[in-house]
C-alpha positions, -999 to +999 in steps of 0.1 A: +206-209+700+232-230+681+225-217+646+210-186+631+201-185+594+179-164+571+167-165+535+138-172+512+116-203+515+090-211+489+062-236+485+074-261+459+050-279+436+059-311+417+040-339+400+039-375+412+060-401+396+078-377+372+046-370+353+044-340+330+024-311+344+012-305+308-006-339+307-015-344+343-033-325+370-022-339+404+007-321+422+025-324+455+032-293+475+061-290+499+083-264+516+116-256+499+144-232+506+181-238+512+183-221+546+150-237+559+162-271+546+193-267+566+173-255+596+149-285+595+178-309+592+197-294+621+166-293+642+158-330+636+193-337+648+187-319+681+201-284+674+184-252+684+179-231+653+165-197+646+153-189+610+143-155+598+126-143+566+096-125+553+066-144+540+034-132+525+001-131+543-012-160+523-017-198+526+018-204+513+034-183+540+013-200+567+023-234+553+060-225+556+056-214+592+036-245+600+063-267+587+092-250+604+073-247+637+065-284+636+102-290+638+107-267+668+125-240+648+123-205+662+103-185+637+091-159+662+105-129+644+095-138+609+078-108+593+044-113+577+043-090+547+008-078+538+019-063+505+040-090+489+034-127+482+053-157+493+075-171+465+067-203+447+085-228+425+076-257+403+099-287+400+096-310+370+115-342+372+123-363+341+136-398+342+163-393+317+170-356+321+181-332+349+153-318+371+140-285+358+130-258+383+108-228+374+107-199+399+079-175+408+098-153+433+103-119+417+092-091+441+084-118+467+080-110+503+115-125+511+132-103+485+122-073+506+144-084+535+168-056+545+193-045+571+165-028+590+150-062+597+180-077+615+183-078+653+218-077+667+209-101+695+201-129+670+238-128+659+252-123+694+233-154+707+243-177+679+274-200+678+272-203+640+255-182+612+247-201+581+245-181+549+238-191+513+245-174+480+208-174+471+199-146+495+222-119+480+209-128+445+173-119+454+177-081+456+201-053+465+185-050+500+190-088+506+227-085+495+232-056+519+216-077+547+240-105+541+271-083+544+256-066+575+251-100+592+287-109+583+300-077+599+280-085+631+292-121+632+328-108+630+321-083+657+306-108+681+326-139+673+300-161+657+313-186+631+301-182+595+294-211+573+287-203+536+272-224+509+273-205+476+243-223+462+248-207+427+215-202+409+221-190+374+184-185+369+186-157+395+217-139+382+246-142+358+279-158+368+299-126+365+276-108+390+276-139+412+314-139+413+315-102+423+293-109+454+300-145+464+338-145+464+340-116+489+315-135+511+336-167+508+367-149+518+351-139+551+336-172+561+350-198+585+335-229+568+330-229+530+307-255+515+308-253+477+302-280+451+330-289+428+312-274+398+304-243+417+341-239+425+349-243+389+325-215+381+338-192+408+375-197+403+375-203+365+397-233+372+393-270+363+419-290+382+414-298+418+450-289+427+445-254+412+412-250+430+429-259+463+456-233+457+429-207+449+410-215+482+443-210+500+448-177+483+413-166+494+423-173+530+394-196+539+402-217+570+381-247+561+366-258+529+344-288+523+341-292+485+313-316+475+318-339+445+283-352+440+278-389+445+316-395+447+322-378+480+337-346+493+372-330+498+384-314+530+408-286+524+425-271+555+459-256+562+473-268+529+462-304+534+435-323+515+415-354+525+388-371+504+359-388+521+337-410+499+300-409+500+275-437+507+260-457+479+223-450+473+208-478+453+176-458+443+176-420+440+141-407+443+148-369+443+183-353+443+170-318+451+180-308+487+210-332+489+235-303+492+215-287+520+212-320+539+250-325+535+256-290+549+234-296+579+250-330+586+285-316+584+276-286+606+259-308+632+291-329+635+312-297+636+291-282+664+294-315+683+332-312+679+335-344+658+365-347+635+361-331+601+361-366+585+333-378+607+314-346+602+316-351+564+304-387+568+274-373+587+268-349+558+270-378+533+246-398+555+220-370+557+223-365+519+217-402+513+186-401+534+172-371+515+178-384+480+160-416+490+127-397+495+107-371+476+109-335+486+137-315+501+132-325+537+108-355+540+136-380+543+158-362+568+170-384+597+166-379+634+197-380+656+189-416+665+184-426+628+216-410+618+235-428+645+220-462+635+229-456+599+264-446+606+268-476+629+256-499+601+224-510+618+200-530+597+168-549+601+135-539+618+132-522+652+107-541+673 
């Protein structure tokens, strides 16, 4: 196993062509969850991934497992919860406004994850543990699980990557800071967005944020700056890597997860940090060019062709 990750995955509903759900009836159902998005992206690139969660004994839980299994992800230890339902979400896109997400995940099966669910061997066998800030926001037991996994990763020498994925619909920023900053201080690879770092640090200027990250003692930070690119902060140095131009953005949701997976893939392949960031940018570009969180994710061959600048039709 290369990567172990865990968290909540939901079935996401959205309308076609940015139509309003109020005025139209047709919807598109897909699988959405930060950790499973990263899992699918890494699996498509040839990595061995184990994903753990709880899902309900319902069609939505079965759809999630069907999707992840189709990509060769190890879901063998996922718990089927007979008492709680799989979480759901509705995603409403507007042409001239930000995408609005409505959650139906309170008391979901995944929110019942706890330290009793974890198996030490999953951590011992992994090279890297990927954690997001969504999981500890779901419940007290989920937060305890996150810190337990971190302790095990430290004990057995697994690397920890952490994407804060701040969701202010799930908790307030003060509570988020209390939980997410201690997690960040224990990770090996930190993957925040620029706006997330502003929220966590209460700072605005990049130079101040860079000093804050140094004070937190994080070995490597990749700070995403949206469509502009990403900053690499390591050992007091900073490097900016621009992103790829996307002429037509179809759906921006899932871009951060695709970026994380692309970067982690490069990191695991021992590529330079700059080349790993370019892989992250490329995966994000693929995703925003298609609808859904994972439909556009590239295979390893497709990623290589894109980075090499290949064009035209394969015959």
